[in-house]
C-alpha positions in Angstrom: -46.7 18.2 52.2 -46.9 20.7 49.4 -44.3 21.4 46.9 -44.4 24.8 45.4 -44.4 25.5 41.9 -40.7 27.0 42.2 -39.3 23.8 43.9 -40.7 21.7 40.8 -39.3 23.9 38.1 -35.7 23.9 40.2 -36.0 20.1 40.1 -37.1 19.9 36.3 -34.7 22.1 34.9 -31.6 21.0 36.9 -31.5 17.3 35.4 -30.5 18.2 32.0 -27.3 19.9 33.7 -26.5 16.7 35.7 -26.8 14.5 32.7 -24.5 16.7 30.8 -22.0 16.8 33.5 -22.1 12.7 33.8 -21.9 12.7 30.1 -18.4 15.0 29.9 -17.2 12.8 33.0 -17.9 9.8 31.1 -16.3 11.3 27.7 -13.2 12.5 29.8 -12.3 8.9 31.3 -12.8 7.2 27.8 -10.5 9.7 26.2 -8.0 9.2 29.4 -8.1 6.0 28.9 -7.7 5.9 24.7 -4.6 8.5 24.8 -1.6 7.3 23.1 -3.0 4.6 21.5 -3.2 5.1 17.5 -5.9 3.4 15.5 -5.0 -0.3 14.2 -4.9 0.3 10.7 -2.6 3.5 10.8 0.3 1.3 12.5 -0.3 -1.2 9.6 -0.1 1.3 6.9 3.2 2.9 8.8 4.5 -0.8 9.0 3.8 -1.6 5.1 5.1 1.8 3.8 8.4 1.8 5.8 8.9 -2.2 4.3 9.7 -0.9 1.0 12.6 1.3 2.1 16.1 0.0 1.4 19.0 0.9 3.8 19.7 4.2 4.5 16.4 5.1 2.7 13.7 7.5 4.2 10.2 8.7 3.2 9.9 11.6 1.8 6.6 13.7 0.9 6.7 15.9 -2.5 4.3 18.4 -3.8 4.5 18.4 -7.7 3.9 21.5 -9.7 0.7 19.9 -11.3 -1.6 17.1 -11.6 0.0 13.7 -12.2 -2.5 11.2 -12.8 0.4 8.8 -14.7 2.1 8.0 -11.9 1.6 5.1 -9.4 3.2 3.5 -6.4 5.8 1.4 -7.5 7.2 3.7 -10.4 10.6 5.1 -10.3 10.9 8.7 -11.0 13.5 11.4 -11.7 12.5 15.1 -9.6 13.4 18.2 -11.2 13.4 21.6 -9.4 11.8 24.5 -11.5 13.9 27.7 -10.7 11.4 30.6 -9.8 12.9 33.5 -11.9 14.5 31.0 -15.1 13.3 28.4 -17.4 15.8 26.1 -15.8 15.5 23.3 -13.6 17.8 21.2 -11.4 17.9 17.7 -10.6 17.0 17.1 -7.1 16.4 13.2 -7.0 17.4 10.4 -9.4 15.6 7.0 -9.7 13.5 7.6 -6.4 10.7 4.7 -6.2 7.3 6.2 -5.5 5.8 4.8 -2.5 2.4 6.6 -2.5 0.4 8.6 -4.9 -2.3 11.3 -3.7 -4.2 13.4 -6.0 -5.0 17.1 -5.4 -8.4 17.4 -3.4 -11.2 18.0 -5.5 -11.8 22.0 -6.1 -8.4 22.8 -4.2 -7.6 26.4 -4.6 -4.3 26.6 -3.0 -1.2 27.5 -4.6 0.0 24.0 -4.1 -2.6 21.9 -5.1 -0.6 19.7 -7.6 -0.4 15.6 -6.8 1.4 14.6 -3.8 3.8 11.8 -4.0 5.5 10.0 -0.8 9.1 8.6 -2.3 11.8 6.4 -0.9 15.4 8.6 -1.2 18.5 8.7 0.7 19.3 11.6 3.6 21.0 13.7 1.1 18.4 13.6 -1.4 15.5 14.1 1.2 17.4 17.3 2.4 17.4 18.5 -1.3 13.8 17.9 -1.8 13.0 19.8 1.4 14.8 22.5 0.4 12.7 23.1 -2.6 9.4 25.3 -1.9 6.3 23.5 -2.4 4.7 23.3 -6.0 8.0 23.7 -7.7 8.7 20.0 -8.4 8.6 18.1 -11.7 8.4 14.2 -11.6 9.7 12.5 -14.4 8.8 8.8 -15.0 11.7 6.3 -15.7 11.4 3.2 -17.4 11.1 0.4 -15.3 14.3 -1.7 -14.4 
């Protein structure tokens, strides 16, 4: 029984494709089984954020005009929207609870590279905040009650 070199090469070079196909099938099956399940800590984080909300409040993300290292979760802030063409500002939220503070990414070159806040606000205040372009909001720290 003589096996030609061509047959040996076909067998030798065919096995990686078969292994790759098997690996793809295993990965597809694993992702299909795990679809729709969130990592356990994300559910806990979401639950812990919403427990700080009062009745009728929602969480609102806000990107500030600059860095605000002085802000901490639990602080109360007033939010002011800076007008684009004048040197005026309008209050868009008063006494809002800061739930989370995320500093800007190191070396961020984007226009909205300011500190990001997650604040608890009423739905009307959330609508006012959402109407302001990103990066035009200034936070004023209130004295703690």
